[in-house]
N, CA, C and O atoms as a Maestro MAE file, in Angstrom:
{
 s_m_m2io_version
 :::
 2.0.0
}

f_m_ct {
 s_m_title
 :::
 protein
 m_atom[352] {
  # First column is atom index #
  i_m_mmod_type
  r_m_x_coord
  r_m_y_coord
  r_m_z_coord
  i_m_residue_number
  s_m_chain_name
  s_m_pdb_residue_name
  s_m_pdb_atom_name
  i_m_atomic_number
  :::
  1 25 87.615 115.377 102.489 1 A "MET " " N  " 7
  2 3 89.341 115.062 102.510 1 A "MET " " CA " 6
  3 2 89.569 114.279 102.071 1 A "MET " " C  " 6
  4 15 89.334 113.078 102.210 1 A "MET " " O  " 8
  5 25 90.435 115.265 101.019 2 A "LYS " " N  " 7
  6 3 91.426 115.130 99.733 2 A "LYS " " CA " 6
  7 2 92.617 113.694 100.054 2 A "LYS " " C  " 6
  8 15 93.106 113.565 101.176 2 A "LYS " " O  " 8
  9 25 92.810 113.132 99.401 3 A "GLY " " N  " 7
  10 3 93.805 111.848 99.459 3 A "GLY " " CA " 6
  11 2 94.843 112.141 98.239 3 A "GLY " " C  " 6
  12 15 94.798 113.041 97.401 3 A "GLY " " O  " 8
  13 25 95.921 110.954 98.431 4 A "PHE " " N  " 7
  14 3 96.773 112.033 97.584 4 A "PHE " " CA " 6
  15 2 97.429 110.238 97.940 4 A "PHE " " C  " 6
  16 15 97.458 109.610 98.997 4 A "PHE " " O  " 8
  17 25 97.990 109.778 96.218 5 A "VAL " " N  " 7
  18 3 98.188 108.329 95.629 5 A "VAL " " CA " 6
  19 2 99.832 109.003 95.529 5 A "VAL " " C  " 6
  20 15 100.180 110.049 94.982 5 A "VAL " " O  " 8
  21 25 100.948 107.648 96.515 6 A "TYR " " N  " 7
  22 3 102.523 108.720 96.364 6 A "TYR " " CA " 6
  23 2 102.996 107.112 95.711 6 A "TYR " " C  " 6
  24 15 102.401 106.044 95.855 6 A "TYR " " O  " 8
  25 25 104.023 107.339 95.108 7 A "ILE " " N  " 7
  26 3 104.660 106.298 94.603 7 A "ILE " " CA " 6
  27 2 106.578 106.806 95.094 7 A "ILE " " C  " 6
  28 15 107.162 107.734 94.535 7 A "ILE " " O  " 8
  29 25 107.120 106.059 96.048 8 A "LEU " " N  " 7
  30 3 108.780 106.506 96.663 8 A "LEU " " CA " 6
  31 2 110.067 105.414 95.984 8 A "LEU " " C  " 6
  32 15 110.212 104.246 96.345 8 A "LEU " " O  " 8
  33 25 110.446 105.727 95.519 9 A "GLN " " N  " 7
  34 3 112.159 104.870 95.449 9 A "GLN " " CA " 6
  35 2 113.069 104.703 96.535 9 A "GLN " " C  " 6
  36 15 113.438 105.539 97.360 9 A "GLN " " O  " 8
  37 25 113.463 103.169 96.382 10 A "ASP " " N  " 7
  38 3 115.017 103.006 97.479 10 A "ASP " " CA " 6
  39 2 115.743 103.712 96.298 10 A "ASP " " C  " 6
  40 15 115.253 103.540 95.182 10 A "ASP " " O  " 8
  41 25 116.679 104.363 96.396 11 A "LYS " " N  " 7
  42 3 117.586 104.521 95.315 11 A "LYS " " CA " 6
  43 2 118.880 103.627 95.397 11 A "LYS " " C  " 6
  44 15 119.664 103.615 94.448 11 A "LYS " " O  " 8
  45 25 119.060 103.031 96.302 12 A "THR " " N  " 7
  46 3 120.096 101.699 96.258 12 A "THR " " CA " 6
  47 2 119.166 100.525 95.763 12 A "THR " " C  " 6
  48 15 119.684 99.448 95.465 12 A "THR " " O  " 8
  49 25 118.147 100.664 95.693 13 A "SER " " N  " 7
  50 3 117.711 99.398 95.559 13 A "SER " " CA " 6
  51 2 116.940 99.290 94.106 13 A "SER " " C  " 6
  52 15 116.837 98.280 93.409 13 A "SER " " O  " 8
  53 25 116.532 100.341 93.896 14 A "GLY " " N  " 7
  54 3 115.559 100.663 92.779 14 A "GLY " " CA " 6
  55 2 113.922 100.498 93.022 14 A "GLY " " C  " 6
  56 15 113.077 100.575 92.131 14 A "GLY " " O  " 8
  57 25 113.716 100.299 94.175 15 A "LYS " " N  " 7
  58 3 112.337 99.003 94.993 15 A "LYS " " CA " 6
  59 2 111.774 100.696 94.975 15 A "LYS " " C  " 6
  60 15 112.265 101.788 95.263 15 A "LYS " " O  " 8
  61 25 110.291 100.121 94.393 16 A "PHE " " N  " 7
  62 3 109.326 101.398 94.257 16 A "PHE " " CA " 6
  63 2 108.270 101.402 95.978 16 A "PHE " " C  " 6
  64 15 108.574 100.351 96.542 16 A "PHE " " O  " 8
  65 25 107.823 101.748 96.361 17 A "TYR " " N  " 7
  66 3 106.729 101.666 97.514 17 A "TYR " " CA " 6
  67 2 105.806 102.530 96.950 17 A "TYR " " C  " 6
  68 15 105.925 103.687 96.546 17 A "TYR " " O  " 8
  69 25 104.748 101.675 96.997 18 A "ILE " " N  " 7
  70 3 103.395 102.266 96.642 18 A "ILE " " CA " 6
  71 2 102.392 102.680 98.119 18 A "ILE " " C  " 6
  72 15 102.090 101.849 98.976 18 A "ILE " " O  " 8
  73 25 101.978 104.198 98.148 19 A "GLY " " N  " 7
  74 3 100.794 104.556 99.369 19 A "GLY " " CA " 6
  75 2 99.832 105.598 99.358 19 A "GLY " " C  " 6
  76 15 99.477 106.065 98.276 19 A "GLY " " O  " 8
  77 25 99.427 105.964 100.284 20 A "SER " " N  " 7
  78 3 97.848 106.106 99.913 20 A "SER " " CA " 6
  79 2 97.858 107.314 101.406 20 A "SER " " C  " 6
  80 15 98.080 106.978 102.570 20 A "SER " " O  " 8
  81 25 97.619 108.409 101.024 21 A "THR " " N  " 7
  82 3 97.834 109.172 102.715 21 A "THR " " CA " 6
  83 2 97.277 110.934 102.322 21 A "THR " " C  " 6
  84 15 97.302 111.579 101.273 21 A "THR " " O  " 8
  85 25 96.710 111.322 103.983 22 A "ASN " " N  " 7
  86 3 95.748 113.074 103.498 22 A "ASN " " CA " 6
  87 2 96.489 113.267 103.707 22 A "ASN " " C  " 6
  88 15 96.477 114.196 102.900 22 A "ASN " " O  " 8
  89 25 97.884 113.369 104.322 23 A "ASP " " N  " 7
  90 3 98.928 114.513 104.744 23 A "ASP " " CA " 6
  91 2 100.045 113.729 104.327 23 A "ASP " " C  " 6
  92 15 100.531 112.725 104.849 23 A "ASP " " O  " 8
  93 25 100.512 114.629 102.850 24 A "ILE " " N  " 7
  94 3 102.210 113.982 102.127 24 A "ILE " " CA " 6
  95 2 102.920 114.077 102.767 24 A "ILE " " C  " 6
  96 15 103.461 113.053 103.184 24 A "ILE " " O  " 8
  97 25 103.271 115.140 103.150 25 A "GLU " " N  " 7
  98 3 104.165 115.797 104.458 25 A "GLU " " CA " 6
  99 2 104.485 114.682 105.841 25 A "GLU " " C  " 6
  100 15 105.560 114.414 106.377 25 A "GLU " " O  " 8
  101 25 103.732 114.413 106.004 26 A "ARG " " N  " 7
  102 3 103.943 113.693 107.885 26 A "ARG " " CA " 6
  103 2 104.169 112.314 107.013 26 A "ARG " " C  " 6
  104 15 105.224 111.722 107.242 26 A "ARG " " O  " 8
  105 25 103.331 111.782 106.092 27 A "ARG " " N  " 7
  106 3 104.041 110.547 105.422 27 A "ARG " " CA " 6
  107 2 105.348 110.648 105.148 27 A "ARG " " C  " 6
  108 15 106.197 110.049 105.807 27 A "ARG " " O  " 8
  109 25 105.586 111.324 104.269 28 A "LEU " " N  " 7
  110 3 107.083 111.213 104.143 28 A "LEU " " CA " 6
  111 2 108.105 111.166 105.121 28 A "LEU " " C  " 6
  112 15 109.194 110.593 105.144 28 A "LEU " " O  " 8
  113 25 107.266 112.197 106.257 29 A "TYR " " N  " 7
  114 3 108.491 112.011 107.351 29 A "TYR " " CA " 6
  115 2 108.724 110.871 108.355 29 A "TYR " " C  " 6
  116 15 109.721 110.540 108.996 29 A "TYR " " O  " 8
  117 25 107.168 110.260 108.262 30 A "GLN " " N  " 7
  118 3 107.302 109.114 108.649 30 A "GLN " " CA " 6
  119 2 108.452 108.047 108.216 30 A "GLN " " C  " 6
  120 15 109.537 107.845 108.761 30 A "GLN " " O  " 8
  121 25 107.937 107.481 107.172 31 A "HIS " " N  " 7
  122 3 108.783 107.195 105.840 31 A "HIS " " CA " 6
  123 2 110.117 106.884 105.818 31 A "HIS " " C  " 6
  124 15 110.701 105.809 105.679 31 A "HIS " " O  " 8
  125 25 110.631 108.390 106.033 32 A "ASN " " N  " 7
  126 3 112.146 109.014 106.012 32 A "ASN " " CA " 6
  127 2 113.032 108.551 107.855 32 A "ASN " " C  " 6
  128 15 114.252 108.452 107.978 32 A "ASN " " O  " 8
  129 25 112.207 108.386 108.810 33 A "HIS " " N  " 7
  130 3 112.386 108.659 109.915 33 A "HIS " " CA " 6
  131 2 112.313 106.958 110.553 33 A "HIS " " C  " 6
  132 15 112.361 106.732 111.763 33 A "HIS " " O  " 8
  133 25 112.210 106.028 109.661 34 A "GLY " " N  " 7
  134 3 111.951 104.913 110.137 34 A "GLY " " CA " 6
  135 2 110.523 104.431 110.905 34 A "GLY " " C  " 6
  136 15 110.562 103.544 111.758 34 A "GLY " " O  " 8
  137 25 109.698 104.865 110.658 35 A "HIS " " N  " 7
  138 3 108.718 104.834 111.368 35 A "HIS " " CA " 6
  139 2 107.441 103.806 110.540 35 A "HIS " " C  " 6
  140 15 106.490 103.497 111.258 35 A "HIS " " O  " 8
  141 25 107.430 103.390 109.342 36 A "THR " " N  " 7
  142 3 106.697 102.201 108.542 36 A "THR " " CA " 6
  143 2 107.415 101.329 108.821 36 A "THR " " C  " 6
  144 15 108.568 101.705 109.031 36 A "THR " " O  " 8
  145 25 107.271 100.478 108.903 37 A "ILE " " N  " 7
  146 3 107.790 99.266 109.080 37 A "ILE " " CA " 6
  147 2 108.045 98.938 107.434 37 A "ILE " " C  " 6
  148 15 109.191 98.527 107.249 37 A "ILE " " O  " 8
  149 25 107.156 99.036 106.088 38 A "THR " " N  " 7
  150 3 107.518 97.872 104.725 38 A "THR " " CA " 6
  151 2 108.647 99.189 103.935 38 A "THR " " C  " 6
  152 15 108.821 99.215 102.716 38 A "THR " " O  " 8
  153 25 109.373 100.287 104.988 39 A "THR " " N  " 7
  154 3 110.298 101.429 104.429 39 A "THR " " CA " 6
  155 2 111.032 101.417 105.230 39 A "THR " " C  " 6
  156 15 111.949 102.238 105.245 39 A "THR " " O  " 8
  157 25 110.882 100.460 106.196 40 A "LYS " " N  " 7
  158 3 112.376 101.276 107.340 40 A "LYS " " CA " 6
  159 2 113.596 100.652 106.797 40 A "LYS " " C  " 6
  160 15 114.600 101.341 106.979 40 A "LYS " " O  " 8
  161 25 113.794 99.488 106.152 41 A "ARG " " N  " 7
  162 3 115.222 98.867 105.534 41 A "ARG " " CA " 6
  163 2 115.948 100.190 104.579 41 A "ARG " " C  " 6
  164 15 117.131 100.517 104.487 41 A "ARG " " O  " 8
  165 25 114.805 100.731 103.983 42 A "MET " " N  " 7
  166 3 115.315 101.730 102.564 42 A "MET " " CA " 6
  167 2 116.397 102.407 103.247 42 A "MET " " C  " 6
  168 15 116.509 102.894 104.372 42 A "MET " " O  " 8
  169 25 117.153 102.297 102.254 43 A "ARG " " N  " 7
  170 3 118.272 104.070 102.636 43 A "ARG " " CA " 6
  171 2 117.987 105.492 101.997 43 A "ARG " " C  " 6
  172 15 117.928 106.592 102.546 43 A "ARG " " O  " 8
  173 25 117.846 105.174 100.822 44 A "LYS " " N  " 7
  174 3 118.086 106.621 100.487 44 A "LYS " " CA " 6
  175 2 116.336 106.949 99.552 44 A "LYS " " C  " 6
  176 15 116.373 107.103 98.332 44 A "LYS " " O  " 8
  177 25 115.425 106.992 100.050 45 A "ILE " " N  " 7
  178 3 113.862 107.322 99.881 45 A "ILE " " CA " 6
  179 2 113.367 108.436 99.645 45 A "ILE " " C  " 6
  180 15 113.357 109.411 100.397 45 A "ILE " " O  " 8
  181 25 112.839 108.327 98.364 46 A "ILE " " N  " 7
  182 3 112.772 110.059 97.182 46 A "ILE " " CA " 6
  183 2 111.420 109.141 97.005 46 A "ILE " " C  " 6
  184 15 111.265 107.924 96.898 46 A "ILE " " O  " 8
  185 25 110.218 110.610 97.027 47 A "LEU " " N  " 7
  186 3 109.144 110.850 96.593 47 A "LEU " " CA " 6
  187 2 109.098 111.101 94.694 47 A "LEU " " C  " 6
  188 15 109.001 112.262 94.297 47 A "LEU " " O  " 8
  189 25 109.150 110.308 93.980 48 A "ILE " " N  " 7
  190 3 109.533 110.599 92.654 48 A "ILE " " CA " 6
  191 2 107.954 110.514 91.533 48 A "ILE " " C  " 6
  192 15 107.784 110.408 90.318 48 A "ILE " " O  " 8
  193 25 106.849 110.654 92.986 49 A "PHE " " N  " 7
  194 3 105.348 110.364 91.842 49 A "PHE " " CA " 6
  195 2 104.377 110.648 93.199 49 A "PHE " " C  " 6
  196 15 104.583 109.916 94.167 49 A "PHE " " O  " 8
  197 25 103.426 111.586 93.296 50 A "HIS " " N  " 7
  198 3 102.072 111.955 93.647 50 A "HIS " " CA " 6
  199 2 100.592 112.421 92.955 50 A "HIS " " C  " 6
  200 15 100.508 113.250 92.049 50 A "HIS " " O  " 8
  201 25 99.655 111.844 93.461 51 A "GLN " " N  " 7
  202 3 98.577 112.732 92.437 51 A "GLN " " CA " 6
  203 2 97.685 112.701 93.925 51 A "GLN " " C  " 6
  204 15 97.710 111.913 94.871 51 A "GLN " " O  " 8
  205 25 96.662 114.307 93.575 52 A "GLU " " N  " 7
  206 3 95.368 114.509 94.582 52 A "GLU " " CA " 6
  207 2 94.394 113.387 94.003 52 A "GLU " " C  " 6
  208 15 94.351 112.666 93.006 52 A "GLU " " O  " 8
  209 25 93.691 113.598 95.065 53 A "PHE " " N  " 7
  210 3 92.441 111.984 94.585 53 A "PHE " " CA " 6
  211 2 91.510 113.129 95.600 53 A "PHE " " C  " 6
  212 15 91.981 113.872 96.460 53 A "PHE " " O  " 8
  213 25 90.030 112.991 95.182 54 A "PRO " " N  " 7
  214 3 88.995 114.056 96.134 54 A "PRO " " CA " 6
  215 2 88.819 113.434 97.121 54 A "PRO " " C  " 6
  216 15 88.874 113.956 98.234 54 A "PRO " " O  " 8
  217 25 88.592 112.290 96.939 55 A "SER " " N  " 7
  218 3 88.804 111.581 98.698 55 A "SER " " CA " 6
  219 2 90.305 110.915 99.099 55 A "SER " " C  " 6
  220 15 91.196 110.795 98.259 55 A "SER " " O  " 8
  221 25 90.401 110.640 100.034 56 A "LEU " " N  " 7
  222 3 91.701 109.262 101.071 56 A "LEU " " CA " 6
  223 2 90.920 107.961 100.401 56 A "LEU " " C  " 6
  224 15 91.646 107.343 99.622 56 A "LEU " " O  " 8
  225 25 89.313 107.316 100.582 57 A "GLU " " N  " 7
  226 3 88.726 106.484 100.169 57 A "GLU " " CA " 6
  227 2 89.144 106.598 98.703 57 A "GLU " " C  " 6
  228 15 89.728 105.609 98.260 57 A "GLU " " O  " 8
  229 25 88.973 107.505 97.966 58 A "ILE " " N  " 7
  230 3 89.096 106.660 96.698 58 A "ILE " " CA " 6
  231 2 91.016 107.118 96.299 58 A "ILE " " C  " 6
  232 15 91.632 107.137 95.234 58 A "ILE " " O  " 8
  233 25 91.319 107.344 97.346 59 A "ALA " " N  " 7
  234 3 92.890 106.913 97.039 59 A "ALA " " CA " 6
  235 2 93.433 105.816 97.611 59 A "ALA " " C  " 6
  236 15 94.605 105.505 97.395 59 A "ALA " " O  " 8
  237 25 92.833 105.293 98.204 60 A "ARG " " N  " 7
  238 3 93.154 103.958 98.710 60 A "ARG " " CA " 6
  239 2 92.439 103.264 98.476 60 A "ARG " " C  " 6
  240 15 92.069 102.413 99.285 60 A "ARG " " O  " 8
  241 25 91.798 103.414 96.809 61 A "ARG " " N  " 7
  242 3 91.077 101.919 96.582 61 A "ARG " " CA " 6
  243 2 91.726 102.234 95.215 61 A "ARG " " C  " 6
  244 15 91.450 101.414 94.340 61 A "ARG " " O  " 8
  245 25 92.584 103.322 94.830 62 A "ILE " " N  " 7
  246 3 93.742 103.103 93.542 62 A "ILE " " CA " 6
  247 2 94.834 102.483 94.275 62 A "ILE " " C  " 6
  248 15 95.296 101.538 93.636 62 A "ILE " " O  " 8
  249 25 95.311 102.646 95.200 63 A "GLU " " N  " 7
  250 3 96.513 102.419 96.642 63 A "GLU " " CA " 6
  251 2 96.474 100.778 96.174 63 A "GLU " " C  " 6
  252 15 97.374 100.264 95.509 63 A "GLU " " O  " 8
  253 25 95.623 100.270 96.507 64 A "ARG " " N  " 7
  254 3 95.316 98.871 95.966 64 A "ARG " " CA " 6
  255 2 95.233 98.273 94.678 64 A "ARG " " C  " 6
  256 15 96.074 97.453 94.308 64 A "ARG " " O  " 8
  257 25 94.536 98.532 94.164 65 A "LYS " " N  " 7
  258 3 94.124 98.889 92.270 65 A "LYS " " CA " 6
  259 2 95.742 98.398 92.355 65 A "LYS " " C  " 6
  260 15 96.067 97.299 92.804 65 A "LYS " " O  " 8
  261 25 96.703 99.409 91.842 66 A "LEU " " N  " 7
  262 3 98.041 99.204 91.693 66 A "LEU " " CA " 6
  263 2 99.002 98.457 92.476 66 A "LEU " " C  " 6
  264 15 99.879 97.931 91.791 66 A "LEU " " O  " 8
  265 25 99.085 98.247 93.840 67 A "LYS " " N  " 7
  266 3 99.706 97.599 94.242 67 A "LYS " " CA " 6
  267 2 99.633 95.705 93.715 67 A "LYS " " C  " 6
  268 15 100.603 94.979 93.499 67 A "LYS " " O  " 8
  269 25 98.198 95.348 93.638 68 A "ARG " " N  " 7
  270 3 97.865 94.415 92.914 68 A "ARG " " CA " 6
  271 2 98.405 93.278 91.358 68 A "ARG " " C  " 6
  272 15 98.550 92.161 90.861 68 A "ARG " " O  " 8
  273 25 98.517 95.073 91.236 69 A "LEU " " N  " 7
  274 3 99.749 95.039 89.565 69 A "LEU " " CA " 6
  275 2 101.083 94.618 89.142 69 A "LEU " " C  " 6
  276 15 101.667 94.081 88.200 69 A "LEU " " O  " 8
  277 25 101.360 95.329 90.766 70 A "LYS " " N  " 7
  278 3 103.084 94.950 91.025 70 A "LYS " " CA " 6
  279 2 103.840 94.522 89.274 70 A "LYS " " C  " 6
  280 15 104.339 93.537 88.731 70 A "LYS " " O  " 8
  281 25 103.596 95.617 89.007 71 A "ARG " " N  " 7
  282 3 104.309 95.682 86.945 71 A "ARG " " CA " 6
  283 2 104.999 97.007 87.342 71 A "ARG " " C  " 6
  284 15 104.529 98.134 87.499 71 A "ARG " " O  " 8
  285 25 106.504 96.434 87.477 72 A "ARG " " N  " 7
  286 3 107.447 97.964 87.163 72 A "ARG " " CA " 6
  287 2 107.196 98.344 86.535 72 A "ARG " " C  " 6
  288 15 107.110 99.568 86.632 72 A "ARG " " O  " 8
  289 25 106.780 97.612 85.105 73 A "ASP " " N  " 7
  290 3 106.849 99.227 83.657 73 A "ASP " " CA " 6
  291 2 104.946 99.824 84.199 73 A "ASP " " C  " 6
  292 15 104.345 100.698 83.574 73 A "ASP " " O  " 8
  293 25 104.627 99.424 84.870 74 A "TYR " " N  " 7
  294 3 102.887 100.044 85.022 74 A "TYR " " CA " 6
  295 2 103.196 100.875 85.790 74 A "TYR " " C  " 6
  296 15 102.470 101.861 85.664 74 A "TYR " " O  " 8
  297 25 104.234 101.023 86.860 75 A "ILE " " N  " 7
  298 3 104.269 102.050 88.196 75 A "ILE " " CA " 6
  299 2 105.644 102.786 87.105 75 A "ILE " " C  " 6
  300 15 105.674 104.001 87.300 75 A "ILE " " O  " 8
  301 25 106.274 102.521 86.496 76 A "GLU " " N  " 7
  302 3 107.339 103.502 85.060 76 A "GLU " " CA " 6
  303 2 106.483 104.305 84.573 76 A "GLU " " C  " 6
  304 15 106.536 105.512 84.808 76 A "GLU " " O  " 8
  305 25 105.475 103.702 83.749 77 A "LYS " " N  " 7
  306 3 104.794 104.846 82.957 77 A "LYS " " CA " 6
  307 2 104.059 105.705 83.727 77 A "LYS " " C  " 6
  308 15 104.142 106.859 83.308 77 A "LYS " " O  " 8
  309 25 103.102 105.527 85.075 78 A "ILE " " N  " 7
  310 3 102.885 106.206 85.426 78 A "ILE " " CA " 6
  311 2 103.637 107.491 85.854 78 A "ILE " " C  " 6
  312 15 103.192 108.638 85.815 78 A "ILE " " O  " 8
  313 25 104.994 107.041 86.314 79 A "ILE " " N  " 7
  314 3 105.807 108.301 86.708 79 A "ILE " " CA " 6
  315 2 105.910 109.104 85.019 79 A "ILE " " C  " 6
  316 15 105.293 110.139 84.767 79 A "ILE " " O  " 8
  317 25 106.668 108.492 84.157 80 A "SER " " N  " 7
  318 3 106.895 108.649 83.283 80 A "SER " " CA " 6
  319 2 105.562 110.093 82.640 80 A "SER " " C  " 6
  320 15 105.835 111.239 82.283 80 A "SER " " O  " 8
  321 25 104.057 109.351 82.718 81 A "ASP " " N  " 7
  322 3 102.799 110.370 81.953 81 A "ASP " " CA " 6
  323 2 102.669 111.753 82.900 81 A "ASP " " C  " 6
  324 15 102.404 112.883 82.488 81 A "ASP " " O  " 8
  325 25 102.964 111.293 84.455 82 A "GLY " " N  " 7
  326 3 102.999 112.444 85.419 82 A "GLY " " CA " 6
  327 2 101.079 112.025 86.072 82 A "GLY " " C  " 6
  328 15 100.375 112.722 86.803 82 A "GLY " " O  " 8
  329 25 100.789 110.792 85.497 83 A "PHE " " N  " 7
  330 3 99.094 110.807 86.501 83 A "PHE " " CA " 6
  331 2 98.585 109.375 86.231 83 A "PHE " " C  " 6
  332 15 98.517 109.015 85.056 83 A "PHE " " O  " 8
  333 25 98.356 108.841 86.851 84 A "ILE " " N  " 7
  334 3 97.435 107.907 87.410 84 A "ILE " " CA " 6
  335 2 96.166 107.212 86.447 84 A "ILE " " C  " 6
  336 15 95.071 107.227 87.008 84 A "ILE " " O  " 8
  337 25 96.199 106.620 85.094 85 A "LYS " " N  " 7
  338 3 95.004 105.902 84.340 85 A "LYS " " CA " 6
  339 2 95.064 105.049 84.773 85 A "LYS " " C  " 6
  340 15 96.057 104.323 84.725 85 A "LYS " " O  " 8
  341 25 93.509 104.681 85.658 86 A "LEU " " N  " 7
  342 3 92.998 103.640 86.537 86 A "LEU " " CA " 6
  343 2 91.670 103.828 86.465 86 A "LEU " " C  " 6
  344 15 91.128 104.644 87.210 86 A "LEU " " O  " 8
  345 25 90.902 103.032 85.477 87 A "GLY " " N  " 7
  346 3 89.402 103.099 86.110 87 A "GLY " " CA " 6
  347 2 89.083 101.913 87.288 87 A "GLY " " C  " 6
  348 15 89.855 101.168 87.891 87 A "GLY " " O  " 8
  349 25 87.639 102.064 87.349 88 A "LEU " " N  " 7
  350 3 87.575 102.006 89.032 88 A "LEU " " CA " 6
  351 2 86.270 101.314 88.944 88 A "LEU " " C  " 6
  352 15 85.675 100.984 89.970 88 A "LEU " " O  " 8
  :::
 }
 m_bond[351] {
  # First column is bond index #
  i_m_from
  i_m_to
  i_m_order
  :::
  1 1 2 1
  2 2 3 1
  3 3 4 2
  4 3 5 1
  5 5 6 1
  6 6 7 1
  7 7 8 2
  8 7 9 1
  9 9 10 1
  10 10 11 1
  11 11 12 2
  12 11 13 1
  13 13 14 1
  14 14 15 1
  15 15 16 2
  16 15 17 1
  17 17 18 1
  18 18 19 1
  19 19 20 2
  20 19 21 1
  21 21 22 1
  22 22 23 1
  23 23 24 2
  24 23 25 1
  25 25 26 1
  26 26 27 1
  27 27 28 2
  28 27 29 1
  29 29 30 1
  30 30 31 1
  31 31 32 2
  32 31 33 1
  33 33 34 1
  34 34 35 1
  35 35 36 2
  36 35 37 1
  37 37 38 1
  38 38 39 1
  39 39 40 2
  40 39 41 1
  41 41 42 1
  42 42 43 1
  43 43 44 2
  44 43 45 1
  45 45 46 1
  46 46 47 1
  47 47 48 2
  48 47 49 1
  49 49 50 1
  50 50 51 1
  51 51 52 2
  52 51 53 1
  53 53 54 1
  54 54 55 1
  55 55 56 2
  56 55 57 1
  57 57 58 1
  58 58 59 1
  59 59 60 2
  60 59 61 1
  61 61 62 1
  62 62 63 1
  63 63 64 2
  64 63 65 1
  65 65 66 1
  66 66 67 1
  67 67 68 2
  68 67 69 1
  69 69 70 1
  70 70 71 1
  71 71 72 2
  72 71 73 1
  73 73 74 1
  74 74 75 1
  75 75 76 2
  76 75 77 1
  77 77 78 1
  78 78 79 1
  79 79 80 2
  80 79 81 1
  81 81 82 1
  82 82 83 1
  83 83 84 2
  84 83 85 1
  85 85 86 1
  86 86 87 1
  87 87 88 2
  88 87 89 1
  89 89 90 1
  90 90 91 1
  91 91 92 2
  92 91 93 1
  93 93 94 1
  94 94 95 1
  95 95 96 2
  96 95 97 1
  97 97 98 1
  98 98 99 1
  99 99 100 2
  100 99 101 1
  101 101 102 1
  102 102 103 1
  103 103 104 2
  104 103 105 1
  105 105 106 1
  106 106 107 1
  107 107 108 2
  108 107 109 1
  109 109 110 1
  110 110 111 1
  111 111 112 2
  112 111 113 1
  113 113 114 1
  114 114 115 1
  115 115 116 2
  116 115 117 1
  117 117 118 1
  118 118 119 1
  119 119 120 2
  120 119 121 1
  121 121 122 1
  122 122 123 1
  123 123 124 2
  124 123 125 1
  125 125 126 1
  126 126 127 1
  127 127 128 2
  128 127 129 1
  129 129 130 1
  130 130 131 1
  131 131 132 2
  132 131 133 1
  133 133 134 1
  134 134 135 1
  135 135 136 2
  136 135 137 1
  137 137 138 1
  138 138 139 1
  139 139 140 2
  140 139 141 1
  141 141 142 1
  142 142 143 1
  143 143 144 2
  144 143 145 1
  145 145 146 1
  146 146 147 1
  147 147 148 2
  148 147 149 1
  149 149 150 1
  150 150 151 1
  151 151 152 2
  152 151 153 1
  153 153 154 1
  154 154 155 1
  155 155 156 2
  156 155 157 1
  157 157 158 1
  158 158 159 1
  159 159 160 2
  160 159 161 1
  161 161 162 1
  162 162 163 1
  163 163 164 2
  164 163 165 1
  165 165 166 1
  166 166 167 1
  167 167 168 2
  168 167 169 1
  169 169 170 1
  170 170 171 1
  171 171 172 2
  172 171 173 1
  173 173 174 1
  174 174 175 1
  175 175 176 2
  176 175 177 1
  177 177 178 1
  178 178 179 1
  179 179 180 2
  180 179 181 1
  181 181 182 1
  182 182 183 1
  183 183 184 2
  184 183 185 1
  185 185 186 1
  186 186 187 1
  187 187 188 2
  188 187 189 1
  189 189 190 1
  190 190 191 1
  191 191 192 2
  192 191 193 1
  193 193 194 1
  194 194 195 1
  195 195 196 2
  196 195 197 1
  197 197 198 1
  198 198 199 1
  199 199 200 2
  200 199 201 1
  201 201 202 1
  202 202 203 1
  203 203 204 2
  204 203 205 1
  205 205 206 1
  206 206 207 1
  207 207 208 2
  208 207 209 1
  209 209 210 1
  210 210 211 1
  211 211 212 2
  212 211 213 1
  213 213 214 1
  214 214 215 1
  215 215 216 2
  216 215 217 1
  217 217 218 1
  218 218 219 1
  219 219 220 2
  220 219 221 1
  221 221 222 1
  222 222 223 1
  223 223 224 2
  224 223 225 1
  225 225 226 1
  226 226 227 1
  227 227 228 2
  228 227 229 1
  229 229 230 1
  230 230 231 1
  231 231 232 2
  232 231 233 1
  233 233 234 1
  234 234 235 1
  235 235 236 2
  236 235 237 1
  237 237 238 1
  238 238 239 1
  239 239 240 2
  240 239 241 1
  241 241 242 1
  242 242 243 1
  243 243 244 2
  244 243 245 1
  245 245 246 1
  246 246 247 1
  247 247 248 2
  248 247 249 1
  249 249 250 1
  250 250 251 1
  251 251 252 2
  252 251 253 1
  253 253 254 1
  254 254 255 1
  255 255 256 2
  256 255 257 1
  257 257 258 1
  258 258 259 1
  259 259 260 2
  260 259 261 1
  261 261 262 1
  262 262 263 1
  263 263 264 2
  264 263 265 1
  265 265 266 1
  266 266 267 1
  267 267 268 2
  268 267 269 1
  269 269 270 1
  270 270 271 1
  271 271 272 2
  272 271 273 1
  273 273 274 1
  274 274 275 1
  275 275 276 2
  276 275 277 1
  277 277 278 1
  278 278 279 1
  279 279 280 2
  280 279 281 1
  281 281 282 1
  282 282 283 1
  283 283 284 2
  284 283 285 1
  285 285 286 1
  286 286 287 1
  287 287 288 2
  288 287 289 1
  289 289 290 1
  290 290 291 1
  291 291 292 2
  292 291 293 1
  293 293 294 1
  294 294 295 1
  295 295 296 2
  296 295 297 1
  297 297 298 1
  298 298 299 1
  299 299 300 2
  300 299 301 1
  301 301 302 1
  302 302 303 1
  303 303 304 2
  304 303 305 1
  305 305 306 1
  306 306 307 1
  307 307 308 2
  308 307 309 1
  309 309 310 1
  310 310 311 1
  311 311 312 2
  312 311 313 1
  313 313 314 1
  314 314 315 1
  315 315 316 2
  316 315 317 1
  317 317 318 1
  318 318 319 1
  319 319 320 2
  320 319 321 1
  321 321 322 1
  322 322 323 1
  323 323 324 2
  324 323 325 1
  325 325 326 1
  326 326 327 1
  327 327 328 2
  328 327 329 1
  329 329 330 1
  330 330 331 1
  331 331 332 2
  332 331 333 1
  333 333 334 1
  334 334 335 1
  335 335 336 2
  336 335 337 1
  337 337 338 1
  338 338 339 1
  339 339 340 2
  340 339 341 1
  341 341 342 1
  342 342 343 1
  343 343 344 2
  344 343 345 1
  345 345 346 1
  346 346 347 1
  347 347 348 2
  348 347 349 1
  349 349 350 1
  350 350 351 1
  351 351 352 2
  :::
 }
}
């Protein structure tokens, strides 16, 4: 089953949220309707990036690596480049 890594941004605060899923539309619905604790307080959430991977397992590993980096400049580079360049 394919997987996705995605980046959301709260347009009010500018904060980013990184996640992974196998159904990006369902997950966005959950974020936008307050079903996700970590983004519940975000007001204007927009999807600014997503990338497909061969499996959800790979997507989850990449999500964890990105979350450990916690570097705004790296997240902005991913968005600018349009892809994640990260060795596993």
